Phi, psi and omega in degrees: 000322182288322178297325178291329179282340177304301180299323184296311182294315176310309180301318175293328181291310175308320183286311175310314177296318180293326182288317184290332181280327176298308180305317177294317183295323187284321175297324179275318181257325179271066181295147178256125184274128178269129184267132175292141181263003182291152172229116170300147175228161180300328183283353187278341186227157172062194175237073184294132173250336189202177177291330182281345179235083182277254173279343181201162182298140179283120181276330183227137169298325186216169178210136172247116184248113183240112172273120177252097186308139177061017178287098188278153188302316188281005166283333184263315180298125182305123178270130168258133178300136182087349181275348176242192191235029177293130181287339190256015183070229187276130180280167174302334179263002175289134175051034181265355186233068183296317186302312177290327170305318176295329169295318177287353174258002183294132176242017183272351184087013177265347187202158178199142176255127178251148156279110199259100196273117181268148169272133175289154010282139178277053175247136190322305185297314180301320182292320180297323180294313182291333182278001178240334182250341190072011181264164175252139177280177173240163192292333184287348181280347182295331175300333181268000184303316185279337175279331175067207191133140189294147170274121181253000181279154183301139188218162177294330180290320179289328182290314176311306182295323176299328178279355182088014182274133176267119177256131188233150182219151175211140179131218187306129186284001171304325181297312181304323179283332179276335182218071185291347186230015179276348198242127172297330171211121180242134172237071191290145170229144183299142193238352183273354177273093182290346174289336178273111181270351194225346183295311184292313181303316181294334180280331172302313184287323183288346175268322177273305185226065181294163171084010184248012169067028183260004178285167178291135183104344179277179180297134183254160182277159175311151170286154180274131178225166177065212189303142180286165181123167173302137171299155188297337178259025181225035176278161188274117177205186183272342178235066185300134189285124187225138181288139177234140176234171171273359182300123180253142180225133171279162173310137179263358175223174190303149183205147180268002172234147177290140179289145172229159180290333171270114182297168177295339178258004180245162185097170187279307187263108183272138184246027178219157173256325178227124181250129183240129179228135187232106184260138188251358187294327183293314179290330175294319180299318180301309188290330181285302188236356177091165182282355178261013180265141174314324182302327176302316175307308179298323176298307177309315180297320180299317184292325178295313171302327175288327174296317175303319187294317181296324179301311185289352180251357186293139169293154197302315194254066180226131176279130180243118186238122176246141180201154169256141181272346172191175167259216187202149176283185175293343183262001178081014181257168183204164178139327185267214185230024178287150175309324179292335177270332178261356178260100172259181183246144170229142169236117174253137186203147175206167186269000176237163181298131179254329193238147170272106191290342175293338181263356182300318183299327180275358182298146179290142181278155179230041178300337185269005193290345171278008187239155172266161173303139190094357177081008174288124181298122176299148173309134179077013175060219194270062172282336195256002182295131178209148176297337184234140176217160178195156170282151178294329187283352171285348183286331179297307179289323182305304175297333188281323181281336182282323174273009178061048178239156169293148176288123178312139195298328178267017175294135187248358187280182179228160171298132181289133180279166174082002174275155172263105186281359180227156179295145173315127176076005176266107178259147180178161186294344175282345185269341182288140177310319182292326181289320178292326182281330174295316174300309183299322179293314179304317181293320187283340172282328177291325185290309184296321177294313185290329176289321175303315175297324183287336188258009181269000000 
């Protein structure tokens, strides 16, 4: 009898140990994130007297934000032969975005390229949550990526709506599931068919800048050959040269608003304050054939021409933001924490001075971006080196201050240094670095105090 009980006891002990280990792992690794119920308001910081002067003076009347899904940093950063460790030399994605490359090389204070560091998991839905709330996701959220669910936490879109700003959207339908009531005009396109490289992008083109022949299948620009760097006709200026045709294109996917031959950026009377576009072609090419296939170079060229056309059509007092939500591996995948997946590109630009060039020399260097913790050199060397770097959560407070909005309560980001947060010639407490830091510090303290109360 005693010999029979011993195996049973051992089995029960092993089962209890396995359950305890599973519980410990789930409690320690699969953390559950607490969402704050706070809503930032203009009265929380500073001496707000109007919608245009919330926590700081409103720098721009409008903003255009273009999300290029999976836009890795080295897709944008100009590549010089011999500067990297690629065995095969120039890759199909190198120097295929000359317009964005010219923004990256700008020295006039109107544009800047950042190494845009994403926190894992590098999945689109979690990245969009971070890019709108300024908070960090958890790994357990990945399982909910395909189910979705509206974001109820304080975010920059809800703050824009509360301030009376009109936001419009076109592109990846993930936004519609996350923000079903945030847009005055939403034109979502199905996003899960990775075999479809063009429908979503063509829909974005047909909504923003139709009639320029930029859709897939339209006339393409010459291939990049010879020395790397921007082509002569793609220099950064206020009147960027864009091929124009009389071809008119309607939306190629379903829309909850009727397509018009006049795009959102065309015409004399603009009816929006913030326009968001999310292009998926680069990500889908990566999933289908990877970044080293010639199709990636073709898609990047088309995307660059679209961005140049958008820039050319922008009103003068508009902030232009181009960003990648994550990168991709050599196989075209993403979701993990490798440098290729976490290092996307961010370009901030305007047609008036946006950056203080006197501070540029003092900006932190990111020469170590090509290295992993511990000093081990990342695969493929210094692909990710950039003079400027920031975390994705830093974009939320930065855009909030530039648009005169309260920073969402859950935001963990900080203001990007070196930007001119007030209009030229406009002086006020919100413009001084000390005033901006004071407001941001008080907001972070409020965030920490609320989180401490919620965990008690």
